[in-house]
N, C-alpha and C positions, 0 to 999 in steps of 0.2 A: 393436938388431938383432932381438931377439925380438919387439918390438912391430911392426916392419915386416913380419916373417914372419906375424904374426897377422892384420894387415890384408890381406896377400896371400891368406891362407887364406880370409878373409871374401869377397874378390872372387870366388874360385873357387866358394865356397859359394853366393853369390848367383846366379852364372851358372847353376849346376846347378838352383837353386831356380826361376828363371824359365823355363829351358829345358825342364825335365821335370815341373814342378808339384809339387816336393817341398820339404822344409824345408832340405835340404842338409847336415844333420847327419852324414850318412854320410862327408862329407869333413871337416867342422869338428871332429867329436869325435876322430878319430884324430890330426888335426893339432894340436889343443891338448894332447893327451896327449903327443905327440912333443916339444912345446915345454915340457914340464915340469909341466903341471897334473895333480894327483892324480886317479885314477880316480873317487874319491868325489865330486869336484866337476865332472867333465867332463859328465855327463848334464844336470845343471841349468844349466850355463853356456851350453850351445848354444841353449837355448830363447829367451832374450831377443833374440839376434841373428836368429832366424827371423822375428820380427814385422816389422821394417822391410823386410827383403828380400821377404817374401811380400806385404806391402802395396804395395810399389813395382811388383812384377810384376803384381799384381792390377789396379792402376790402368791399366796398359798394356792388359791384356786387356779391361777394361771399355770402353775407347775403341774397341776392335775388335769389341765386342759378341759375345765368345766365351764369356762366363760364363753358365751355366745357373742362373738365379735360383731355380727350383723345387728343383733338386738341393741348392743351398746351404741353402735353407730347411729341407729335410728332414734333411740330414746335419750341418749346422752346430751347432744347439743340443744334440742328444744327444751329438755328438762332443766339444763343449766340456765338457759335464758329465763325460763319460767321461775326459777328459784330467785333470780334477781327481782322480778316483779313481785313475788311473794314477800321478799324481804322489805321492799319499799312500802308495800301495803300493810305490813304487820302492825306498825304503830297507828295506823289510820283506820283500821277496821273497827266498826262499832261493837261494843260489848267485849272488846279486848280478845276477840277470837273464840269466845266460849261457845257460841252457837255453831260455829264451824267445827270446833272440836267434837261437839255432840254428833254432828253429821258424820265426821270421821269415825267416831265410835260405832255408829250404826253400820257404816260400810264394813268395818272390821268384823263386827258380829256376824253380818251376812256372809262374809268371806269365810269365817271360821266354820259356820254351819255347813256351807257348801263343801268345804274341804273335808270336814269330818264325815259327811255322808256320801261323798263321791267314792266311786270304785277305786280301790287301791290297786297299783300295778301288781298283777299276779306273778307268781314264779314263772319264769320263761318269757315274760313280756319283752319284746324286742328292744324297746327303748331302755328299759331298766337293765337288761343284759348288756346292751351296748355301753351303758355308763359304767357298770361294774367291771366288765371286761377291759374297758379302757384303763381302769385303775389297777386291776390285777395283773394285766399283761397277757401276752399270747400264751395259750396253752395252760393257763392257771385259773383256778377258781378262787373267788375272793375269800372263801372260808379257809382254803388250804393254799397259802402262797407258796409258789415254787413247785407245786404238784399239779399234774393234769387231772381232770375229772375222769371217771371211768370211761374208757373208750377213746380218750384223746390220743392224738398221734403226735409224737414229738418230731422236731425237724429231722432228727437223725434217722427216723423210720421211713422216710419218703425217698423212693428211688424213681428214676424215670419210668420204670416199668410198672410201678404200683406197689402197694403194700398188701400183703396177705395177712390174715389174722395171726399167723405164726411169726411174722417178722418180715425181712426184706427178701424179695425174690428178684434179683437182678435179671432184667430182660423179660420178666414175667408179664405177659399180656402184650398184644400188638397195639400199634397206635390207634387202631379203630375199635378196640374192644377192651373193656375193663371188666374183670370178673366181680361178682358180688362181694362187697366188703372192701374192695380196693379203694384206695384214696389217691387221687391225682392232685396236681397243683391246683386244679380248678374246683375240686370239691368231691362230693360223694354221688355215686350213681348206682342204682340197683341192677341195671341191666346193661350198662355199657355206654361210653361216651365217645362219640365220633371225634376224630382229630379236628381241632379248631373250634369245637363247640364250647360255650361257656357254661359252667355250672357253678352254683354257689354252695357253700357249706350248709348242711342241714342239721339243725340241732334236734336231738331226741329220736333219730331214726334208728330202728333196731339193727344191730350187727348180727352176723351169723350166729354168734354165741347167745343172742337174745338180750344183750345188754345195750342200753342206749349209747350211741356214739356221737361224737361231735368233732369235726375236723377244723383245725385252726391253720390257716395259711401262715407261713413264717412272716414275721413283721408285726408291728403294733396294730391293734384294732382301734379304729377311730370311731368315737361315738357319733361323729357328725354324719356317719353313714345312715343312721336312722335319725332323720331330722324333722323337727316340727316345721310347719309352714304357716305363716301368718303375714298379713300385709304390713308394709313399712309404715303407712299412715296410722294404723291401729297401734302399733308399738310406739310411734311418736306421740300419739295422744295419751298413752299410758305415762310416758315420760313427762309430758306437760303437767298432768294432774299431780304426779308424784313430786316434781320439781316445785310446783306452786306451793304445795303443802310443806315441803322442806323449808322454803324461805319464810313462809307465813307462820309456821308453828315451831320452827327450830328442830324438826325431826329429819331423819335421813331420807324418808320417802319409801323405804323398803316395805313398810306395812301395807302400802298400796301396790307396789310392783310385784312382790312375790305371789300374792293370790291372782293378780291380773295376768302375769306371765303364765301361770299354770292353767288358769281357767279360760282366758281369752286367746292367748297365743299357743295353748296346748303344749307347753314346754315341760319336760320332766322336772320334778320338784328340785332335785339337787342342782341341776343346771340353772333353774330359776333363781335359787338362793345366791349362787355364785355370780350370776349376771346382774342381779339386783344390787349386790354389794359394790360391784364395779361402777354402776350408775350412781350409787349413793356418794362415792368418793368424788365424782364429777360435780354433783349438785352442791355439795357442801362448800366447795371452793368459792364460787361467786357469791353464795349466800353469806359466807363468813366475811368476805370483803365488803359487802354492802352493809351488813350489820355493824362492822367495825369502823368503816370510814364514813358512812352516811348517817346511820342511826346512832352510832356510838353507844351501843347498849350491850357491850361485852365486858365482863369482868375477867381480865386476862389471868389473874392469879388462879381463880377457880378453873379456868379453861386449861391452863398448863398442868395443873395437878390432875385433872381428869385425864389429860392426854398421856401422862406418865403411866397410868394404870390401863388405859385402853389398848395399847399396843400388845402387851403380852396376853391380855384377855382375848383379843381378836384372833391371835394365832391359835390359842387353845380352842376357841369356838369353831374355827374353820377346820381344824384337825378332827374334831368330833363329828362334824357334818360329813367330811370325806369318808370316815370309817363307818357311818351309819347307813343302813340299807333304806332305800326310798319307802318301802312298806312300813318300816318302823318310824321313819322321819315324818311321814304325813300326819299321823295323829298328834305328834309332838308340836308341829308347826300350827296345826289347827287349834290346839289348846293354848298355845302362846298368843295367837291372834284373839281368841276369846277372852283371855285374861287381860290383854291390852285394851280391848274394847270396854271391859268392865271398869278397868282402872281409869280410862279416859272419861267414861260416862259419870262415874261417882264423883270424880274430882270437879268436873264442869258443872254438874247439878248442884254440888255444894257451893260453888262460886256464884251461881245464878240465884240461889235461894237467899 
């Protein structure tokens, strides 16, 4: 019975991992403690189960092209090194880490409030549209897969001479002049585009019939076209803090990275979750090796049972995130961070009293 409950805890852990870009130890640690594992082994035992879950969710996000490779390159290596330091310090920190966990709870609560009260991406936001277009494909709306939105132009409607509202007009329009409503390979122009000039597709511009139109050039839309900008050292610093907490507390570090990536690196939420999960996988490997070989505080039976449930759970969580709009995902993530902060604070205050 205990083994079955441990696997069930692994499924829930994996779902949280894929859905929120975290390691999921906020669930697995209290779960295995309730199932009888001593506190001295609980921190190290959760780390091995983080690896397969984070890898499974990361594989799904890679297929959806949601992971920011530049951020992983800056945050991953320093965070992995910091996780080794945290793992070495874990058994030596006074108070068994309770004060540090309270500080982490305060950080999570602050991040939750900021995320809940910040402006959500409005409809038509360039970054949000770039993300959803990247998943829906060219000429498709995320709500109606396979169908263009009103006014969209399919690849077959485009001719060298332009497209009139009624269809294809071979040869219509000279190289130097495009009539209103015409769409060229370069985009939309109300008054004419001179040969060689570049124009970009414009969303929401009125067509002659008065309906909004949006032209998609053939080929996939890359969400990297609308890209956040942040300095490498800032991202590296986020990785160090997350990696240190990963090794020290046996968590994935995503509870730090997801709010930091969105608020400090100005990264779209869905991309922050995917990128955080990739970093979580990197942090857990050296932390597991240190806890297993140096500290020797891993119960491998519990760890393997958790891992059995984590993999399918992470795939489910990642699939839910991919299908959820950023505007709906933001309050869910904010609520999760707030709940985690409360869970941490109550548990650590009870341990200190």
